[in-house]
N, C-alpha and C positions, 0 to 999 in steps of 0.2 A: 629392550628394543623398539618394541612399538612404540614409547615416547620419543627415540629418537629420530624415529618414520615420520610421525607425524609434525613434530620440529622440521627436519629437513625437507617437507612437504611445503610445510606453513612457507619455508625461508624461500624456497625456490619460489610461490607462485610469486612474493614480494618481489622478489627479484625479475622476473619478468614483468609484473606490472612495473616495477621503477624507471627500467629499463627502455621501454614500449616506450612512456610519459616522456620520459625525458628525451630520447631519438624524435617522436612525436609531434611534441606537442608544441615543437615550434615550428613548424608546418602546420597548424591548424589557423585558419583565418577566424578573426577577430569577428564579430557576427555585427549583419550592418544591420541598423534599428527598421532601418525605412524598406529596407529590399528582402527582408525577411517575414513579415507581415504575420503568415500563418503561425503560430507558434507551433501548431503541427506537422509539420508538411517536410520533409523527406530533404527538402531542398534547402532546410534552414538548419545551419551547423550546429546549434543549440539544441531543438529536437533529436537529433541524431545520435548528441553525446548522453543529452536525459535518457530517452529510449534506450542505451546500450545500456548504461545502467540500470536502468529501472526492468531490463529483463534480467540481469545478472540476480538482482536482489529478490528477484520472484522466483528464482530458484534457492533460495537461500534456506536451508531447514528451518529460519524462524517466521514464516509467514503462517499469517493468522489465516484459515481457511474455513470459514462460516458466512455462507451468503447473505442471510438476512443481516445482518450486521454491514456488509458492502449496502447492501437496498438502503439501508437506514445511512448511511456515511451520502452514499449518489443524492438522495431528498435534499440533506442538509443544506449541501453543493449549491441546488437547484436555486436556494432563497440569495445565493450571494453571490455566483458565480454571472445573474445578468446585470448585476449592478457594475460591473467592471467594465473596462476597456479592452479586455480581450479581446482579441478577432475571433478565435476557436476556444470557445468556452466548455469545451470537456478535458474535464480533470481526470486523467486515469489516479485511483488509489492503491495501496499499501498498505497492511496492516503488518505490523514487525512483533513477535516478542521478546520482550529485553525487560532488562531489569535496570535497564536507563531511563529516564524520562524526556523523551523528545520530539520533537514533530519538526519536517522540515519541506521544503520544495526543491525540487532538483527541473534543469531546464526541459523544456517541453512540455509542459502542464503536468508533471507527476507528485502525488502529494503521497508520503509516509509520515505514519505515528508509531509511536512505539506504545506498547501495551502500560510499561508502569506510569507515563503521562496520565493516564485515565483515574490511577488510584486518587491522583491529587483531586482530578478535577471528577465533581463531584454533580455537577448540574450543568443544564443546558443550555443556561447563557454562559460558563467558561468555557464551553466545548466553542460556542460558536463563536466566542472572543479568539480562541486559536483557530479556528479556520479562518477567518477574517483576517487576520495577521499573518496568516501563511498565505493566502489566496491575495494579498494586497502586494507578495512580492511579485507573484507572478505579474496581477496588473501592472505595477509599476515597471517590470522587467529590470531586476535589480544584477541580475548573471549575466545581464548583456552590457549593462551600463558596466559594470562594473570589469567585465572583458575591455570595453572598449577604453576603460580608467588606465590600465594597464597591461599589453601585451605580454609581458614579462609576471605579473601577477596571476596572468590566465594558467601558466603554465604550472606554478604554487598551486594553484586550484585545484589542475586537473592529478598533479602529485597526491596532494590531500586525498580526494577522494578516493583514487585509485586505491592507497595504501589502505586506508579505511572498509573499504569494500572487499580487497584482496585477504585481509585479516578476519572478517567476517568469514566468506568463504572456503577458506582454511580451514575454519572451525577455533578461531579464537574466541579467547571469551569478550562479552561486551567492555568487561574494565580494558582489556587490552586494544580493542578497537578504539576504544574514547582516548586512552593515553596516545594512539601514533596523531587521533586528532591536535588534541590538542600540543603536544608536542613539535608539529606542524607548527601552527601558529604561534605559538611563541616564539617561533626561530622567525615571524616574518616582520617585515617593517611596521615600526607606530604607525605610520601613513597609513597602511592598509588598517589595520582592525579600527583609527577612527573613521574611516570610509566606510568600514560596514557598523561601525555604530552608528554613524548617522542615516545608513538604510534602513536597518533597524526600526529605529525611531520614525522614521520615516510610512513605514509600514504599518506600526502601529496607530501613526493618524491617519491614513488613508484603509486600517482595518474597520475605524470606526466610522469612519466616512460609513462605509461597506454594509457595517451591521447599521446604523440609521437610513439608510436608503432603504432596506431589504423591511425596514420595519421590525428591527431587533434589538435588543438592548443592548448599546452602549456599555454596560454598568457590567457585563458577564468578562468585559477586556479587563476591569478595574477588579472584578474578585480573582482575573487570572493573575492579574502582577501582585495582589495583596499575596494570593499563594508560594506563588515564585519568592517574593520576600520572606515569605514565614518559613520555606526551606532554604533560604537561604543565611541565614540568623547563624550567628555561631559559627561560620564557615569562612574562611579567607578570602577579602575579596579576589576573585578571577577578571577583573574588568579587564588590564590588561593581556590577560591569555586566552581571552572568548573576544567572535566575533558579536558576543551581543552583550547590550548594555548591563550593568549591576538594573537587578531586579528593582535596589531601590530609587534609582533613578528615572528606570520606566513608569513606576506608581506616580512618581510624581505629576507625571507629565500624562495620567489616564483617567483623572477625571473629569468629568462633565455631568452637563444636565440630563437626564432620562429622558427620552418623551413618551407621552401620555397614554399613549396604545402603545404596543406591540406584539406582534406575529404570536410569541409565544405566550401572550397572557389571554390568547382565545385558545390554547390546546393543551391538553396532560404532555407531562415529562414523562411518560409511561415508556414510549421509543427510545429515549434517550438511555431511563434505566438498562432497561435490556443489553442494548446496545453497547452501554460502560459493562456489565452484568459479562457479556461475551467475549469479550476481550480480556477481561478479568480475572476467568476459568481460563484463558492458558495462560495469564500472568501466575494463575496459583500453582502450576506444573512446575513453576523456578522455589517454589519456597519446600523449605523439608516438612511441613505440616499444610498443604493446600488446604484443605476442609477449615481450619482452624483461620487460612487467611482469609477464607473466601465470608466466614462469620464476620470477620475485623470490619473487613472494607465495603459490606454491602449491607447499609441499615433494613433494606425494606424487605420482606418474608419471600414475593414474591417473586422476586428478581434471584433472593440469594438460594431459591428452591433450584433455577432456573441453572443461575450460574454452576451448583454441583452437580448439577443433571450434566450439564454439557461439557463439565471436567469426568464426570464419569464416562461420558461418552466419549473423548477422545482417548481416554487411558484402556478404552475397548472393554468397559463393561455397561452394555446397553440395560442389562437388567436394571441393575441399579440404578442409572439414570431416567428409566421407567417408574423406578420408586418415588424418587424426585419429586416429578413431573408432576405423578398424583396428587403432591400437595400443593401445587397452585390453583390459587381461588380463582384467578379469571385468566386464560390461554389466552395467546394473541401469535402475532404468525413466529413469533422467535420460539415458543413453546410449542408450538403443533407441530410446524418444521424440524424440530428436534424430535419430538417427539416418533413422527413420520420414520426419521431415521434410524431412530432406539427400537422399534418394532420391525423395521426391516434386518437390521442386523442381528437381531434377538432371532430371528427364523421367523416372525410372525405376521406373514406379508399381506395376506386378507387385513389384519387392521392395520395396515401402513397403507392398503390401498383404499379401505374404507375412509380414513383421514385424507389424505390425497384427491378422491373425488371431490368430498364433497368443498375442498378447498376450489377445485377446478370447476365446480357447479358455479360456486361465485363468481369466479376469473378465470373463463377456459387459456386469455393465454398469461397467464403465472407463469414464467420462466423457474420459481425455486420447483413449485408439484408438476408443471409437465412433463420436466427431465427423468425425475424419478417413477412417473409413470410410468412412462418409456423404459425406462429402465429395467423396471419390474414386472413390467407385461412382453419385455422383447421385442417392442414396436420400433419402429423407424424414429427417430424424433423429427419433428415436423425442421424444425429451425435449423438452420446450417450455416452455421458462423465459419467462415472461413479467415485465416488468420490475416489476411487484410482489408478484413471488413469494418469500416469503425461506426456502426453503426452498434456496434455491443461493448462493452466494456470487458480487459480482460477477466477479470472474477466471472462473467457471463460465458465468454467463451471457453474458458477451462471446463464448467459445465456443459457445454452444447458438446466438446471434443470428447469429456470420458463416458455419457451417454453414445456417442457415434461409435466411441473406441469399445464398449459395450456391446452393441447393437451387432457391429461388423465381425467381434471376436468370436460371438455366440453363432453368429452365420460363418463362418468360417471364410470369410473374405480379408486375405492376408493384407493386399493390397492398399485396402481404404481403411483395414486397421492399424498399416504403416505409418497411411499421408495423416488421418488424426494423429496419430503417438507424437509426429514430427512435428506438425503443428506444433502439439501441447510443448512439447522438450523445446525449441527453437524459442517459445516467450517465456520460457523461464532461461535464459540462457546459455544454454545447452548445445552449442550450433554445431560441435563436431557431431556428436551424438544422432540429431535431428540431419542433416545431411547425411549421414552412414544409412539413416532409415526413408529417407525418400530414395535412394539409390534402389534399396533392397524393394520400395513399394512400384517402381516404375519397371522393376525387373518381374514381378508378378500380376500386373496391371491388362486388364482388358482393353479393347480398346475405346469402349464406352468409358473407361475410367484414365486413362491415359490424360485429358486432357486438362483435368482434375489434378492430377498426381502433376502433372507439368508447371501449371499455373503455382504452385507450392511452391517447388523448386527455383523457378525464377523468381518470386518471393524472396525466398533466400540470397539468391546471388543476389538481387536487389539493394538487401539491407547489408548485405558484407562489402558489397561496392562500395557505398555511399561511407560505410565506417573506415573504409581501408580507405578514404580521401579524406577525412577527418584523423587520420593516423590513429582509427581505432581499434583495428584489426591487420595481421599481417598480411 
């Protein structure tokens, strides 16, 4: 009975998505490249589309939430983005836990990376090669150009995107979701595939230019394609069933002379090792023998012990996490942050506070540690990120909102608790729940709180209105 219910629910969600997209995609305007220069403006149809699905995917159970990993990724992107021609160089980031090796961007400057791809990418040069390729897609405005190329293909792209995301949200496994994507692609005309392959090669070349301009080694892209090529050995060629060129085609196109001096030569790749270990700690949870998996994929002892500690923390074993962290020889932001979380989760708040205070002495504005400090001491967080505040990334807003929820709940302030809970839910695509919560907040608000809550409500209404105009909401 339960199986029937799950299958029925999945089918129902998919049916709604298919129906909505077919009925509304024809009304969606093809983006005007000149009229929509700001990639993250609500007046830009591409941003509205991308932000809609970005919110939905951030509500996925596969979301990876470990802030130091996002800090590293934000810093890595900061080397590449100034080299682009993007009007708005802010790119939102989402890490998703999956057995699929993938990374992609969607309109409105949104980047997604699946955990499994970090198993293959084992050094920082390769990772920058991946980032440069994906950022190049945004820089070259491939989505908008492809939309202009064919309005009919825009409908197909929307259908494919909606079906894959609906399957993920309905609980379908990653193989099912991938099958939906490939199945849809296989039914499209060959001229669309050729156009996409040309875009991929264009992104490869532009990505190499970005790496050189940022004083990063373009050799990383060659390493990346070599790794793709090795994974593809022995498999049937899927060039006409994929919008990506086959790995051997891209490998032959990727060789060039490496510059003499690069940014990566002047710094260790320790941060990358721990970023990779963070993501693979989540990926280990999809394996039958997670600790053996981490032994296999992470060679360095400190990063390996950290990954095992993070896996233990994720699986609600903070004492075990502290045991693994005790074996780390050289602490860093990743290990210290996890240690503070583990002490707090195991009831050792004094030790957690000692660590947090020592970090805040070094940097009083450190968001990673100032918010846990406020939460443990039950102080009002000094930072106030509203849902429409573009100065923070979404992962930072989630930290701030949760800290405020904790504070206002502890102080029996129902209205403000509901307000920030609504903002958090809306950012994760739970629109109906968020709108219900904000109505409850209005009913419980004092005069001083009503303006803030009304601003939240107006933002929800604005987003739903622009989505409706793009055929993304009923």
